[in-house]
Every structure is written in structure tokens, then in C-alpha cells.
N, CA and C atoms as a LAMMPS dump frame, in Angstrom:
ITEM: TIMESTEP
0
ITEM: NUMBER OF ATOMS
471
ITEM: BOX BOUNDS ff ff ff
-5.0000000000000000e+02 5.0000000000000000e+02
-5.0000000000000000e+02 5.0000000000000000e+02
-5.0000000000000000e+02 5.0000000000000000e+02
ITEM: ATOMS id mol type element x y z
1 1 1 N -143.315 -374.873 108.508
2 1 2 C -144.714 -375.11 108.196
3 1 3 C -145.306 -373.846 107.579
4 2 1 N -146.084 -374.009 106.535
5 2 2 C -146.726 -372.895 105.854
6 2 3 C -147.954 -372.439 106.622
7 3 1 N -148.218 -371.14 106.601
8 3 2 C -149.415 -370.654 107.278
9 3 3 C -150.641 -370.901 106.389
10 4 1 N -151.798 -370.863 107.022
11 4 2 C -153.051 -371.105 106.302
12 4 3 C -153.287 -370.026 105.255
13 5 1 N -152.911 -368.786 105.587
14 5 2 C -153.11 -367.678 104.657
15 5 3 C -152.359 -367.921 103.359
16 6 1 N -151.153 -368.437 103.439
17 6 2 C -150.371 -368.677 102.237
18 6 3 C -150.963 -369.823 101.421
19 7 1 N -151.558 -370.79 102.069
20 7 2 C -152.139 -371.925 101.354
21 7 3 C -153.373 -371.524 100.553
22 8 1 N -154.223 -370.681 101.123
23 8 2 C -155.477 -370.33 100.452
24 8 3 C -155.367 -369.066 99.618
25 9 1 N -154.445 -368.19 99.973
26 9 2 C -154.32 -366.94 99.247
27 9 3 C -155.345 -365.896 99.665
28 10 1 N -156.14 -366.131 100.698
29 10 2 C -157.128 -365.162 101.158
30 10 3 C -157.108 -365.11 102.675
31 11 1 N -156.978 -363.939 103.226
32 11 2 C -156.87 -363.79 104.673
33 11 3 C -158.127 -363.214 105.308
34 12 1 N -159.232 -363.185 104.566
35 12 2 C -160.488 -362.708 105.124
36 12 3 C -160.554 -361.208 105.296
37 13 1 N -159.609 -360.492 104.741
38 13 2 C -159.625 -359.029 104.872
39 13 3 C -160.686 -358.423 103.964
40 14 1 N -161.439 -357.53 104.569
41 14 2 C -162.474 -356.819 103.825
42 14 3 C -162.66 -355.47 104.494
43 15 1 N -162.774 -354.451 103.717
44 15 2 C -162.985 -353.099 104.241
45 15 3 C -164.408 -352.689 103.906
46 16 1 N -165.133 -352.228 104.9
47 16 2 C -166.516 -351.805 104.715
48 16 3 C -166.561 -350.297 104.542
49 17 1 N -166.445 -349.838 103.323
50 17 2 C -166.557 -348.413 103.042
51 17 3 C -168.034 -348.044 102.945
52 18 1 N -168.392 -346.849 103.374
53 18 2 C -169.789 -346.415 103.222
54 18 3 C -170.198 -346.374 101.748
55 19 1 N -171.46 -346.59 101.521
56 19 2 C -171.996 -346.565 100.16
57 19 3 C -171.902 -345.164 99.569
58 20 1 N -171.922 -345.09 98.26
59 20 2 C -171.828 -343.801 97.557
60 20 3 C -172.932 -342.86 98.004
61 21 1 N -174.115 -343.383 98.206
62 21 2 C -175.229 -342.532 98.625
63 21 3 C -175.002 -341.947 100.02
64 22 1 N -174.267 -342.64 100.867
65 22 2 C -173.944 -342.102 102.186
66 22 3 C -173.054 -340.872 102.065
67 23 1 N -172.136 -340.909 101.107
68 23 2 C -171.27 -339.748 100.884
69 23 3 C -172.101 -338.56 100.385
70 24 1 N -173.098 -338.836 99.56
71 24 2 C -173.931 -337.75 99.039
72 24 3 C -174.76 -337.078 100.129
73 25 1 N -175.129 -337.831 101.154
74 25 2 C -175.955 -337.253 102.219
75 25 3 C -175.204 -336.189 103.016
76 26 1 N -173.892 -336.154 102.913
77 26 2 C -173.112 -335.156 103.642
78 26 3 C -172.856 -333.896 102.824
79 27 1 N -173.345 -333.822 101.591
80 27 2 C -173.197 -332.595 100.803
81 27 3 C -173.848 -331.381 101.47
82 28 1 N -175.01 -331.528 102.121
83 28 2 C -175.574 -330.355 102.813
84 28 3 C -174.657 -329.788 103.9
85 29 1 N -173.787 -330.613 104.49
86 29 2 C -172.848 -330.092 105.498
87 29 3 C -171.866 -329.117 104.867
88 30 1 N -171.467 -329.392 103.625
89 30 2 C -170.557 -328.483 102.919
90 30 3 C -171.256 -327.154 102.662
91 31 1 N -172.452 -327.221 102.085
92 31 2 C -173.193 -325.991 101.791
93 31 3 C -173.641 -325.278 103.067
94 32 1 N -174.015 -326.056 104.066
95 32 2 C -174.426 -325.458 105.339
96 32 3 C -173.294 -324.703 106.003
97 33 1 N -172.101 -325.293 105.987
98 33 2 C -170.942 -324.599 106.551
99 33 3 C -170.659 -323.3 105.831
100 34 1 N -170.802 -323.337 104.503
101 34 2 C -170.563 -322.119 103.713
102 34 3 C -171.627 -321.058 104.007
103 35 1 N -172.888 -321.456 104.05
104 35 2 C -173.968 -320.489 104.268
105 35 3 C -173.966 -319.915 105.684
106 36 1 N -173.527 -320.69 106.64
107 36 2 C -173.456 -320.18 108.014
108 36 3 C -172.327 -319.162 108.142
109 37 1 N -171.191 -319.447 107.514
110 37 2 C -170.031 -318.565 107.649
111 37 3 C -170.097 -317.339 106.746
112 38 1 N -170.836 -317.393 105.659
113 38 2 C -170.868 -316.296 104.69
114 38 3 C -171.279 -314.947 105.292
115 39 1 N -172.399 -314.846 106.005
116 39 2 C -172.77 -313.523 106.528
117 39 3 C -171.844 -313.024 107.638
118 40 1 N -171.137 -313.921 108.286
119 40 2 C -170.28 -313.515 109.407
120 40 3 C -168.895 -313.098 108.915
121 41 1 N -168.264 -313.91 108.074
122 41 2 C -166.882 -313.672 107.665
123 41 3 C -166.717 -313.409 106.175
124 42 1 N -167.768 -313.394 105.425
125 42 2 C -167.681 -313.09 104.004
126 42 3 C -167.291 -314.301 103.162
127 43 1 N -166.872 -314.057 101.903
128 43 2 C -166.569 -315.166 100.984
129 43 3 C -165.45 -316.094 101.466
130 44 1 N -164.402 -315.517 102.055
131 44 2 C -163.316 -316.39 102.551
132 44 3 C -163.8 -317.259 103.704
133 45 1 N -164.616 -316.689 104.556
134 45 2 C -165.197 -317.461 105.652
135 45 3 C -166.113 -318.558 105.146
136 46 1 N -166.84 -318.261 104.054
137 46 2 C -167.712 -319.282 103.464
138 46 3 C -166.895 -320.457 102.944
139 47 1 N -165.747 -320.162 102.356
140 47 2 C -164.869 -321.233 101.878
141 47 3 C -164.358 -322.068 103.052
142 48 1 N -163.965 -321.409 104.121
143 48 2 C -163.513 -322.135 105.317
144 48 3 C -164.66 -322.966 105.896
145 49 1 N -165.857 -322.391 105.948
146 49 2 C -167.021 -323.135 106.446
147 49 3 C -167.326 -324.355 105.6
148 50 1 N -167.192 -324.228 104.272
149 50 2 C -167.418 -325.374 103.381
150 50 3 C -166.375 -326.454 103.611
151 51 1 N -165.129 -326.046 103.798
152 51 2 C -164.063 -327.027 104.056
153 51 3 C -164.297 -327.73 105.39
154 52 1 N -164.69 -326.978 106.408
155 52 2 C -164.98 -327.583 107.711
156 52 3 C -166.146 -328.562 107.597
157 53 1 N -167.194 -328.198 106.873
158 53 2 C -168.322 -329.112 106.663
159 53 3 C -167.914 -330.372 105.922
160 54 1 N -167.052 -330.208 104.902
161 54 2 C -166.577 -331.376 104.153
162 54 3 C -165.73 -332.278 105.036
163 55 1 N -164.838 -331.681 105.827
164 55 2 C -163.99 -332.487 106.717
165 55 3 C -164.812 -333.21 107.775
166 56 1 N -165.835 -332.558 108.267
167 56 2 C -166.729 -333.197 109.234
168 56 3 C -167.409 -334.416 108.607
169 57 1 N -167.937 -334.245 107.401
170 57 2 C -168.586 -335.358 106.715
171 57 3 C -167.635 -336.507 106.428
172 58 1 N -166.453 -336.196 105.944
173 58 2 C -165.459 -337.24 105.66
174 58 3 C -165.057 -337.954 106.943
175 59 1 N -164.874 -337.196 108.027
176 59 2 C -164.505 -337.824 109.303
177 59 3 C -165.565 -338.783 109.815
178 60 1 N -166.805 -338.363 109.747
179 60 2 C -167.899 -339.238 110.199
180 60 3 C -167.982 -340.489 109.331
181 61 1 N -167.909 -340.324 108.025
182 61 2 C -168.026 -341.478 107.136
183 61 3 C -166.827 -342.42 107.258
184 62 1 N -165.65 -341.894 107.463
185 62 2 C -164.491 -342.772 107.658
186 62 3 C -164.583 -343.521 108.988
187 63 1 N -165.229 -342.915 109.976
188 63 2 C -165.413 -343.63 111.245
189 63 3 C -166.396 -344.789 111.095
190 64 1 N -167.226 -344.739 110.063
191 64 2 C -168.162 -345.838 109.804
192 64 3 C -167.528 -346.979 109.01
193 65 1 N -166.33 -346.772 108.492
194 65 2 C -165.686 -347.827 107.71
195 65 3 C -164.918 -348.746 108.658
196 66 1 N -165.286 -350.006 108.634
197 66 2 C -164.637 -351.025 109.457
198 66 3 C -163.889 -351.971 108.559
199 67 1 N -163.072 -352.789 109.175
200 67 2 C -162.396 -353.834 108.408
201 67 3 C -162.531 -355.151 109.145
202 68 1 N -162.483 -356.225 108.38
203 68 2 C -162.481 -357.567 108.954
204 68 3 C -161.192 -358.251 108.545
205 69 1 N -160.741 -359.166 109.379
206 69 2 C -159.579 -359.98 109.027
207 69 3 C -159.696 -361.319 109.738
208 70 1 N -159.108 -362.299 109.136
209 70 2 C -159.175 -363.667 109.636
210 70 3 C -157.758 -364.204 109.738
211 71 1 N -157.395 -364.662 110.932
212 71 2 C -156.092 -365.289 111.12
213 71 3 C -156.314 -366.762 111.423
214 72 1 N -155.252 -367.449 111.753
215 72 2 C -155.375 -368.873 112.088
216 72 3 C -156.082 -369.099 113.418
217 73 1 N -156.134 -368.07 114.277
218 73 2 C -156.699 -368.253 115.615
219 73 3 C -157.897 -367.372 115.926
220 74 1 N -158.114 -366.281 115.159
221 74 2 C -159.226 -365.404 115.498
222 74 3 C -159.774 -364.674 114.268
223 75 1 N -161.009 -364.201 114.445
224 75 2 C -161.694 -363.404 113.435
225 75 3 C -161.892 -362.022 114.041
226 76 1 N -161.444 -360.987 113.345
227 76 2 C -161.533 -359.62 113.843
228 76 3 C -162.514 -358.819 112.999
229 77 1 N -163.363 -358.087 113.694
230 77 2 C -164.296 -357.164 113.043
231 77 3 C -164.147 -355.845 113.779
232 78 1 N -163.521 -354.871 113.126
233 78 2 C -163.217 -353.623 113.818
234 78 3 C -162.277 -353.919 114.966
235 79 1 N -162.683 -353.529 116.182
236 79 2 C -161.863 -353.822 117.361
237 79 3 C -162.29 -355.105 118.065
238 80 1 N -163.418 -355.682 117.672
239 80 2 C -163.912 -356.912 118.297
240 80 3 C -163.127 -358.115 117.778
241 81 1 N -162.861 -359.056 118.668
242 81 2 C -162.099 -360.256 118.306
243 81 3 C -162.863 -361.497 118.737
244 82 1 N -162.936 -362.442 117.848
245 82 2 C -163.62 -363.699 118.113
246 82 3 C -162.618 -364.84 117.96
247 83 1 N -162.293 -365.556 119.059
248 83 2 C -161.394 -366.704 118.927
249 83 3 C -162.079 -367.816 118.12
250 84 1 N -161.384 -368.368 117.169
251 84 2 C -161.974 -369.416 116.33
252 84 3 C -162.206 -370.711 117.109
253 85 1 N -161.6 -370.84 118.268
254 85 2 C -161.787 -372.043 119.081
255 85 3 C -163.212 -372.17 119.607
256 86 1 N -163.961 -371.078 119.683
257 86 2 C -165.331 -371.131 120.209
258 86 3 C -166.389 -371.185 119.117
259 87 1 N -165.974 -371.201 117.853
260 87 2 C -166.934 -371.235 116.753
261 87 3 C -167.499 -372.647 116.617
262 88 1 N -168.826 -372.724 116.623
263 88 2 C -169.502 -374.016 116.52
264 88 3 C -170.04 -374.266 115.115
265 89 1 N -170.571 -373.226 114.485
266 89 2 C -171.204 -373.365 113.183
267 89 3 C -171.24 -372.002 112.5
268 90 1 N -171.236 -372 111.164
269 90 2 C -171.305 -370.754 110.403
270 90 3 C -172.39 -370.898 109.346
271 91 1 N -173.31 -369.943 109.321
272 91 2 C -174.377 -369.917 108.325
273 91 3 C -174.221 -368.689 107.435
274 92 1 N -174.61 -368.829 106.191
275 92 2 C -174.63 -367.704 105.264
276 92 3 C -176.027 -367.1 105.277
277 93 1 N -176.093 -365.79 105.415
278 93 2 C -177.362 -365.069 105.351
279 93 3 C -177.405 -364.372 104.001
280 94 1 N -178.251 -364.873 103.126
281 94 2 C -178.357 -364.327 101.772
282 94 3 C -179.109 -362.998 101.796
283 95 1 N -179.095 -362.33 100.678
284 95 2 C -179.714 -361.011 100.555
285 95 3 C -181.189 -361.031 100.96
286 96 1 N -181.93 -362.021 100.515
287 96 2 C -183.352 -362.109 100.823
288 96 3 C -183.652 -362.554 102.243
289 97 1 N -182.704 -363.172 102.912
290 97 2 C -182.914 -363.684 104.268
291 97 3 C -182.491 -362.698 105.355
292 98 1 N -181.821 -361.654 104.977
293 98 2 C -181.249 -360.732 105.954
294 98 3 C -182.302 -360.045 106.819
295 99 1 N -183.386 -359.637 106.214
296 99 2 C -184.435 -358.934 106.97
297 99 3 C -185.013 -359.827 108.074
298 100 1 N -185.288 -361.067 107.765
299 100 2 C -185.814 -361.985 108.777
300 100 3 C -184.769 -362.3 109.845
301 101 1 N -183.507 -362.438 109.429
302 101 2 C -182.443 -362.765 110.374
303 101 3 C -182.172 -361.628 111.354
304 102 1 N -182.364 -360.395 110.905
305 102 2 C -182.118 -359.251 111.775
306 102 3 C -183.383 -358.717 112.424
307 103 1 N -184.52 -359.281 112.066
308 103 2 C -185.785 -358.84 112.645
309 103 3 C -186.328 -359.874 113.608
310 104 1 N -187.369 -360.595 113.189
311 104 2 C -187.997 -361.551 114.099
312 104 3 C -187.117 -362.736 114.468
313 105 1 N -186.142 -363.07 113.653
314 105 2 C -185.277 -364.207 113.949
315 105 3 C -184.054 -363.869 114.771
316 106 1 N -183.917 -362.62 115.217
317 106 2 C -182.715 -362.181 115.92
318 106 3 C -182.82 -362.436 117.419
319 107 1 N -181.77 -362.99 117.987
320 107 2 C -181.65 -363.129 119.434
321 107 3 C -181.083 -361.809 119.964
322 108 1 N -181.703 -361.256 120.985
323 108 2 C -181.292 -359.952 121.511
324 108 3 C -179.877 -359.964 122.08
325 109 1 N -179.353 -361.138 122.399
326 109 2 C -177.999 -361.236 122.954
327 109 3 C -176.925 -361.328 121.884
328 110 1 N -177.303 -361.37 120.626
329 110 2 C -176.347 -361.535 119.529
330 110 3 C -175.467 -360.304 119.365
331 111 1 N -174.248 -360.539 118.909
332 111 2 C -173.318 -359.455 118.592
333 111 3 C -173.507 -359.11 117.121
334 112 1 N -173.836 -357.844 116.839
335 112 2 C -174.086 -357.423 115.464
336 112 3 C -172.96 -356.523 114.978
337 113 1 N -172.42 -356.867 113.839
338 113 2 C -171.436 -356.028 113.148
339 113 3 C -171.93 -355.924 111.713
340 114 1 N -172.93 -355.076 111.52
341 114 2 C -173.612 -355.015 110.224
342 114 3 C -173.589 -353.601 109.685
343 115 1 N -173.681 -353.519 108.383
344 115 2 C -173.807 -352.249 107.691
345 115 3 C -174.968 -352.368 106.718
346 116 1 N -175.793 -351.34 106.671
347 116 2 C -177.008 -351.392 105.863
348 116 3 C -176.722 -351.485 104.37
349 117 1 N -175.6 -350.995 103.924
350 117 2 C -175.296 -351 102.492
351 117 3 C -174.651 -352.294 102.014
352 118 1 N -174.449 -353.253 102.908
353 118 2 C -173.923 -354.562 102.519
354 118 3 C -175.067 -355.57 102.697
355 119 1 N -175.608 -356.12 101.62
356 119 2 C -176.838 -356.917 101.71
357 119 3 C -176.673 -358.346 102.23
358 120 1 N -175.476 -358.877 102.298
359 120 2 C -175.28 -360.259 102.739
360 120 3 C -174.46 -360.291 104.023
361 121 1 N -174.554 -361.413 104.739
362 121 2 C -173.864 -361.534 106.021
363 121 3 C -173.603 -363.009 106.327
364 122 1 N -172.862 -363.243 107.4
365 122 2 C -172.681 -364.584 107.939
366 122 3 C -173.123 -364.558 109.396
367 123 1 N -173.639 -365.688 109.859
368 123 2 C -174.004 -365.861 111.262
369 123 3 C -173.047 -366.904 111.828
370 124 1 N -172.283 -366.503 112.829
371 124 2 C -171.275 -367.372 113.431
372 124 3 C -171.78 -367.792 114.802
373 125 1 N -172.172 -369.063 114.93
374 125 2 C -172.689 -369.598 116.198
375 125 3 C -171.522 -369.946 117.117
376 126 1 N -171.69 -369.61 118.409
377 126 2 C -170.615 -369.802 119.375
378 126 3 C -170.934 -370.918 120.359
379 127 1 N -169.901 -371.597 120.807
380 127 2 C -170.029 -372.653 121.809
381 127 3 C -169.127 -372.32 122.99
382 128 1 N -169.382 -371.175 123.607
383 128 2 C -168.586 -370.732 124.751
384 128 3 C -169.506 -370.644 125.961
385 129 1 N -169.365 -371.558 126.926
386 129 2 C -170.267 -371.549 128.079
387 129 3 C -170.111 -370.315 128.968
388 130 1 N -168.991 -369.61 128.878
389 130 2 C -168.788 -368.425 129.71
390 130 3 C -169.321 -367.149 129.071
391 131 1 N -169.713 -367.206 127.806
392 131 2 C -170.19 -366.021 127.088
393 131 3 C -171.673 -366.196 126.76
394 132 1 N -172.541 -365.267 127.167
395 132 2 C -173.963 -365.39 126.866
396 132 3 C -174.321 -365.071 125.407
397 133 1 N -173.35 -364.595 124.63
398 133 2 C -173.616 -364.264 123.225
399 133 3 C -173.792 -365.548 122.425
400 134 1 N -174.984 -365.773 121.835
401 134 2 C -175.202 -367.025 121.106
402 134 3 C -174.523 -367.055 119.734
403 135 1 N -174.434 -365.878 119.085
404 135 2 C -173.828 -365.831 117.754
405 135 3 C -173.478 -364.399 117.387
406 136 1 N -172.65 -364.283 116.352
407 136 2 C -172.318 -362.996 115.746
408 136 3 C -172.968 -362.949 114.387
409 137 1 N -173.476 -361.793 113.991
410 137 2 C -173.928 -361.552 112.624
411 137 3 C -173.007 -360.478 112.062
412 138 1 N -172.311 -360.822 110.972
413 138 2 C -171.295 -359.939 110.406
414 138 3 C -171.596 -359.719 108.928
415 139 1 N -171.686 -358.458 108.528
416 139 2 C -171.873 -358.118 107.112
417 139 3 C -170.618 -358.476 106.328
418 140 1 N -170.819 -358.976 105.124
419 140 2 C -169.703 -359.289 104.242
420 140 3 C -170.192 -359.322 102.804
421 141 1 N -169.33 -358.932 101.901
422 141 2 C -169.67 -358.987 100.485
423 141 3 C -169.35 -360.362 99.895
424 142 1 N -168.625 -361.175 100.631
425 142 2 C -168.246 -362.519 100.178
426 142 3 C -168.663 -363.554 101.231
427 143 1 N -169.96 -363.745 101.456
428 143 2 C -170.397 -364.613 102.562
429 143 3 C -170.007 -366.077 102.398
430 144 1 N -170.104 -366.607 101.189
431 144 2 C -169.756 -368.02 100.982
432 144 3 C -168.282 -368.266 101.277
433 145 1 N -167.451 -367.395 100.773
434 145 2 C -166.015 -367.55 100.94
435 145 3 C -165.595 -367.37 102.399
436 146 1 N -166.16 -366.358 103.072
437 146 2 C -165.833 -366.131 104.473
438 146 3 C -166.302 -367.296 105.344
439 147 1 N -167.512 -367.772 105.107
440 147 2 C -168.029 -368.902 105.889
441 147 3 C -167.157 -370.144 105.696
442 148 1 N -166.752 -370.402 104.469
443 148 2 C -165.9 -371.567 104.196
444 148 3 C -164.551 -371.438 104.9
445 149 1 N -163.971 -370.255 104.891
446 149 2 C -162.668 -370.051 105.548
447 149 3 C -162.789 -370.188 107.058
448 150 1 N -163.85 -369.646 107.654
449 150 2 C -164.031 -369.774 109.111
450 150 3 C -164.249 -371.236 109.484
451 151 1 N -165.054 -371.948 108.701
452 151 2 C -165.255 -373.39 108.974
453 151 3 C -163.951 -374.148 108.903
454 152 1 N -163.146 -373.833 107.911
455 152 2 C -161.894 -374.551 107.699
456 152 3 C -160.886 -374.267 108.808
457 153 1 N -160.858 -373.048 109.294
458 153 2 C -159.852 -372.671 110.296
459 153 3 C -160.29 -372.932 111.72
460 154 1 N -161.58 -373.138 111.946
461 154 2 C -162.063 -373.375 113.323
462 154 3 C -162.313 -374.863 113.522
463 155 1 N -162.847 -375.186 114.682
464 155 2 C -163.104 -376.607 114.975
465 155 3 C -164.424 -377.104 114.417
466 156 1 N -165.268 -376.201 113.91
467 156 2 C -166.539 -376.637 113.356
468 156 3 C -166.336 -377.244 111.975
469 157 1 N -167.178 -378.131 111.601
470 157 2 C -167.065 -378.791 110.282
471 157 3 C -168.394 -378.81 109.582
């Protein structure tokens, strides 16, 4: 039997890299490291301080990059796993609807896996009586495609 991934050609994998502007915000760490080390250790120390500042910025930004993947039985966002057996419904949150969905329309018990630099998302409603989480909101650059794949692979229609 062929797997679902081979039939559709898409496994729901998406990597959430920080936006370009997020990388620019860490430039002061490079200069700050250099300026702090310069009076203490001189020019070579300033170079080491700049490298340390750059590595710190890269480390923080890489820790903000998550990935999603979809298998036949579960949806993974970072380390969180959602069994597709409990999915009841999937909604697409368009760019213009995101503010309302994450503001006044948000249930405080919802699981959020969002990034500010990704303007669209999906809302995955759950039907698990043992879990108080009503739904997940997950950022994605391909909301229509992800929602269709989750609907197709889960019990919701």
C-alpha cells in the first residue's frame, strides 16, 4: 500500500525561519560586543567580541525557527504533536482575519504556535474530551494547502 505522502507529493513540512528584519535587529549585538571588548583587550578583543555577539544573535534566531510536518497519524509543530484522530475541523485564518482571531476571538485555553512574520495561519479544532484545549492556531505560509491535507488525513470532512 502506498503512503499518503507519496500520493500527494506534500508532507506538510515547513520551516519557519525568522524574517530578514529580525536578523537585522541583532546587528547591535555585533557592534556592542566589539565596543565592550575594545577598551579591555584592544583590536583583537574587539574582533572576538563581535564574533561572540554575532554567534549570540544567530543562536537566538535559530532557536526561533520551528518546523512543521504532517504524517498519516499526527501533525507536528516543533516538539508539540497533535494526533489527527482528535481533529474535528480546520479553518483557514487569512491575513486580514489574524488580528481578530488572536485578539478578541481567542480562547485562552488554545494552543498557539505562531510567528509574527507569518501573516496567515490555520485553526485546528479538537474533539478530545480529555484535553481542555479547544483548538490549535498554527502559523503557515500555505494555509489552504495545509488545511486541505489535515482534513484529508484526519477524520474531519
